[in-house]
C-alpha positions in Angstrom: -18.0 15.0 -9.5 -16.3 13.8 -6.3 -18.4 13.7 -3.2 -19.4 16.9 -1.4 -17.2 17.2 1.8 -20.3 17.7 3.9 -21.6 14.3 2.8 -18.3 12.6 3.9 -17.6 10.9 7.2 -14.1 10.9 8.7 -12.5 7.5 7.8 -12.6 5.3 10.9 -12.8 1.6 9.8 -9.8 -0.7 9.5 -9.0 -2.4 6.2 -7.0 -5.5 7.1 -4.9 -6.9 4.2 -3.1 -9.7 6.0 0.2 -8.3 4.8 2.1 -7.3 8.0 4.2 -4.7 6.2 0.9 -2.8 5.6 -1.3 -3.8 8.5 1.4 -3.4 11.2 3.3 -0.3 10.1 1.0 1.4 7.5 -2.5 0.4 8.4 -5.1 1.2 5.8 -8.5 2.9 6.5 -11.8 2.8 4.6 -12.1 5.8 2.4 -8.4 6.2 2.0 -6.5 6.8 -1.2 -2.9 5.4 -1.3 -0.5 4.2 -4.0 2.2 1.6 -4.3 5.4 3.1 -5.6 7.3 0.3 -7.2 10.0 -0.3 -9.9 8.6 -2.1 -12.9 10.4 -5.4 -11.9 8.7 -5.5 -8.5 5.8 -8.0 -8.1 3.2 -5.2 -7.5 0.5 -7.0 -9.3 0.9 -10.1 -7.1 0.7 -7.8 -4.1 -2.5 -6.2 -5.5 -4.0 -9.6 -6.0 -3.2 -10.7 -2.5 -4.7 -7.5 -1.1 -7.9 -8.1 -3.1 -8.3 -11.6 -1.8 -7.4 -10.9 1.8 -9.0 -7.5 2.4 -12.3 -7.5 4.2 -14.5 -5.7 1.7 -17.8 -6.4 0.0 -16.7 -5.6 -3.5 -13.3 -5.4 -5.4 -13.2 -3.3 -8.5 -10.0 -3.9 -10.6 -9.0 -1.3 -13.2 -6.1 -2.5 -15.4 -4.4 0.0 -17.7 -1.9 -1.2 -20.2 -1.7 -4.7 -18.8 0.4 -7.4 -20.4 -1.6 -10.5 -21.3 0.4 -12.4 -18.7 -0.7 -10.0 -16.0 -4.3 -10.1 -17.2 -4.3 -13.9 -17.1 -2.5 -13.9 -13.7 -5.3 -11.8 -12.2 -8.0 -13.8 -13.9 -6.6 -17.2 -12.8 -5.8 -16.0 -9.2 -9.4 -14.7 -8.6 -10.9 -17.7 -10.4 -8.9 -20.3 -8.4 -9.8 -18.5 -5.1 -13.5 -18.6 -6.0 -13.7 -14.8 -5.6 -15.1 -13.9 -9.0 -18.6 -13.3 -7.5 -17.3 -10.2 -5.7 -14.9 -8.8 -8.2 -15.6 -6.5 -11.1 -12.8 -5.9 -13.6 -12.2 -3.3 -16.3 -9.1 -4.4 -18.3 -7.2 -2.5 -21.0 -4.2 -4.5 -22.3 -1.1 -3.3 -24.1 -2.8 -4.4 -27.4 -5.8 -2.1 -26.9 -5.8 1.5 -28.0 -4.0 3.8 -25.5 -6.9 6.3 -25.7 -9.2 3.7 -24.1 -6.8 3.6 -21.1 -7.9 7.0 -19.9 -11.5 5.7 -19.6 -10.7 2.8 -17.2 -10.5 4.7 -13.9 -13.7 6.5 -14.6 -15.6 3.3 -15.4 -14.1 1.5 -12.4 -15.0 4.4 -10.0 -18.5 4.7 -11.5 -19.1 1.0 -10.7 -17.6 1.6 -7.2 -20.0 4.5 -6.6 -22.9 2.4 -7.5 -22.1 -0.3 -4.9 -21.1 2.2 -2.2 -24.0 4.7 -2.7 -26.9 2.4 -3.8 -25.9 -0.8 -1.9 -24.1 0.7 1.0 -21.2 -1.7 0.5 -17.5 -1.4 1.4 -15.7 -1.2 -1.9 -12.0 -1.5 -2.6 -10.8 -0.1 -6.0 -7.4 -1.4 -7.3 -5.9 0.6 -10.2 -2.8 -0.6 -12.0 -0.8 1.0 -13.4 -1.3 4.8 -13.1 1.9 5.5 -14.9 0.4 3.8 -18.0 -2.7 6.0 -17.5 -0.5 9.2 -17.4 1.4 8.0 -20.5 -1.9 7.6 -22.3 -2.9 11.1 -21.3 0.4 12.4 -22.6 -0.2 10.7 -26.0 -3.7 12.1 -26.3 -2.7 15.6 -25.3 0.2 15.6 -27.8 -2.1 14.5 -30.6 -4.3 17.5 -29.6 -1.2 19.7 -30.0 -1.3 20.8 -26.4 1.9 22.2 -25.0 3.5 19.5 -22.7 4.6 20.2 -19.2 7.3 18.5 -17.0 8.4 15.0 -18.3 6.3 15.5 -21.4 3.1 15.2 -19.3 0.1 17.4 -19.9 -0.2 20.5 -17.8 -3.5 19.2 -16.4 -1.9 16.0 -14.9 -2.5 17.1 -11.3 -6.2 17.7 -11.9 -6.5 14.5 -13.9 -5.0 12.4 -11.1 -6.9 14.3 -8.4 -10.3 13.7 -9.9 -9.6 10.0 -9.7 -8.1 9.8 -6.2 -10.6 12.2 -4.7 -13.4 9.7 -5.4 -12.2 7.9 -2.2 -14.8 8.4 0.5 -16.5 7.0 3.5 -20.3 7.7 3.7 -22.1 8.2 7.0 -24.6 5.4 6.1 -22.0 2.8 5.7 -20.8 2.7 2.1 -17.2 3.5 1.3 -14.7 3.6 -1.6 -11.0 2.9 -0.8 -8.5 3.4 -3.6 -5.2 1.5 -3.8 -3.2 2.3 -7.0 0.1 1.3 -8.5 2.5 3.9 -9.8 5.6 2.4 -11.4 8.8 4.4 -11.1 11.2 4.8 -14.0 14.6 3.8 -12.5 13.4 4.6 -9.0 12.9 8.3 -9.9 10.5 9.7 -7.3 10.8 13.2 -8.8 9.1 12.2 -12.1 5.9 14.2 -12.7 3.6 11.2 -12.1 4.8 10.1 -8.6 5.5 13.7 -7.7 2.0 14.9 -8.3 0.5 11.7 -6.8 2.3 12.3 -3.5 0.5 15.6 -3.1 -2.9 14.1 -3.6 -2.8 10.7 -1.8 -2.8 10.0 1.9 0.7 8.4 2.1 2.4 5.7 -0.1 3.6 2.1 0.1 7.1 1.3 -1.2 8.1 -2.2 -2.3 11.8 -3.1 -2.3 13.9 -6.3 -2.3 15.7 -6.9 1.0 19.0 -8.5 -0.1 19.7 -9.8 3.4 16.7 -12.1 3.3 16.1 -12.3 -0.4 12.5 -11.3 -0.2 10.4 -8.3 -1.3 9.3 -6.3 1.7 7.2 -3.2 2.3 9.9 -0.7 3.1 9.1 0.7 6.6 11.3 3.8 6.1 9.7 5.1 2.9 6.2 3.9 3.4 3.6 6.0 5.1 -0.2 5.8 5.8 -1.3 9.2 7.0 -4.6 7.9 8.4 -3.3 5.0 10.4 -3.6 6.9 13.7 -7.4 6.8 13.3 -7.5 3.1 13.8 -4.3 1.7 15.4 -4.9 1.1 19.1 -8.6 1.8 18.6 -9.7 -0.9 16.1 -6.6 -3.0 16.8 -5.0 -4.1 20.1 -3.9 -1.4 22.6 -0.2 -2.2 22.1 -0.2 -1.6 18.3 1.2 2.0 18.2 4.0 1.2 20.7 5.0 -2.0 19.0 5.0 -0.4 15.6 7.2 2.5 16.7 9.6 0.2 18.6 10.0 -2.3 15.7 10.8 0.5 13.2 13.3 2.2 15.6 15.1 -1.1 16.1 15.1 -1.8 12.4 16.7 1.7 12.0 19.4 0.8 14.5 20.1 -2.3 12.4 20.4 -0.1 9.3 23.0 2.0 11.1 24.8 -1.2 12.2 24.8 -2.4 8.6 26.5 0.9 7.5 29.1 0.5 10.3 29.9 -3.0 9.2 30.2 -2.1 5.5 32.6 0.7 6.4 34.8 -1.6 8.4 33.9 -0.4 12.0 33.7 -2.9 14.9 30.2 -3.8 15.9 28.9 -3.8 19.5 26.9 -6.7 21.0 23.8 -4.5 20.5 24.6 -3.9 16.9 24.8 -7.7 16.2 21.6 -8.3 18.0 19.9 -5.5 16.0 21.1 -7.0 12.7 19.7 -10.5 13.7 16.4 -8.8 14.7 16.2 -7.0 11.4 16.6 -10.3 9.4 13.9 -12.0 11.5 11.6 -8.9 11.3 12.0 -8.7 7.5 11.4 -12.5 7.0 8.6 -12.9 9.5 6.7 -9.6 9.2 7.8 -7.2 6.4 7.9 -9.8 3.6 4.9 -9.6 1.3 4.3 -13.3 1.5 3.4 -13.2 5.2 -0.4 -13.7 5.7 -1.5 -13.3 9.3 -4.0 -11.2 11.2 -3.0 -8.1 13.2 -3.1 -9.9 16.6 -0.7 -12.6 15.3 1.6 -9.8 13.9 1.8 -8.1 17.3 2.5 -11.4 19.0 5.2 -12.2 16.5 6.8 -8.7 17.1 6.8 -9.3 20.9 8.5 -12.7 20.4 11.2 -11.0 18.3 11.7 -8.3 20.9 12.1 -11.0 23.7 14.4 -13.1 21.5 16.9 -10.3 20.7 16.6 -7.6 23.3 16.0 -6.8 27.0 12.8 -5.0 27.9 14.6 -1.7 28.7 16.2 -1.7 25.2 12.8 -1.9 23.4 11.5 1.3 25.1 7.9 0.4 25.4 5.6 1.4 28.3 6.1 -0.9 31.3 2.4 -1.6 31.6 2.5 -3.1 28.1 5.7 -5.0 28.7 4.2 -6.6 31.8 1.2 -7.7 29.8 2.7 -8.9 26.5 6.4 -9.6 27.0 7.1 -13.2 26.1 8.7 -14.8 29.1 
């Protein structure tokens, strides 16, 4: 069973991943449950591996469901080359293995996580990929049992099956914690499919990956991504200017999106529009791209440099006290 609510502590510890699109805009907290929503052609496994190596946690538990041999070898070689095998426990089910075994992987991964969190008081990060394969395996098993399928041929118990996995995420008062980051692949970007639809009701936000055609890199989409617990740590466990910088950067990125729409429809652009577009390209390349690996202080400094490069202080709309302290002269 999942942990009794009275034995839980409100999540309050920062999990830094080194990926600015996550740490700056969608900061993760110990004891949180959050999925990556990604199309099958997105490099979500590479991002998961990067998170595993960069996150400040005592143990990494990897649960792989329906992995190709290429993905399995990628994880194995990445962890081995980084010398991190001593803190990583893996439960892998490949495409060649029976699909019924797939539905056991999350339970085994989380049982191991509970051992390290409860008995050893360690900070445990659980990576589950891919929950869509898990749900497909549930569908196969339920059909074999002649159960009546629900939406998108999924079993009627899908919500409960997903919830019993995600609700294992917890922070204990005595220091141990289980944080769950999962991957849910979307079929043709369909967010209304039963698996992402049910997942969104259970988890505390989501992270979207998309390719930014302007810079040719995969970024963490600031408009569709959300970490519902970030306010518990930003500005408290990170630098004081973090909330204001995050809000200002996303607002300016939104202004750039509006300018892009004007340009595509043949309207004239103002000087501000042109500067916003230049800012958006630099912001995507230097902060949102998944290959950026810096700590939160460097992320905030980079954001201030981009503000000063493209805008006047009044246009950024940040408290004057913070502008006086951090604005790059």
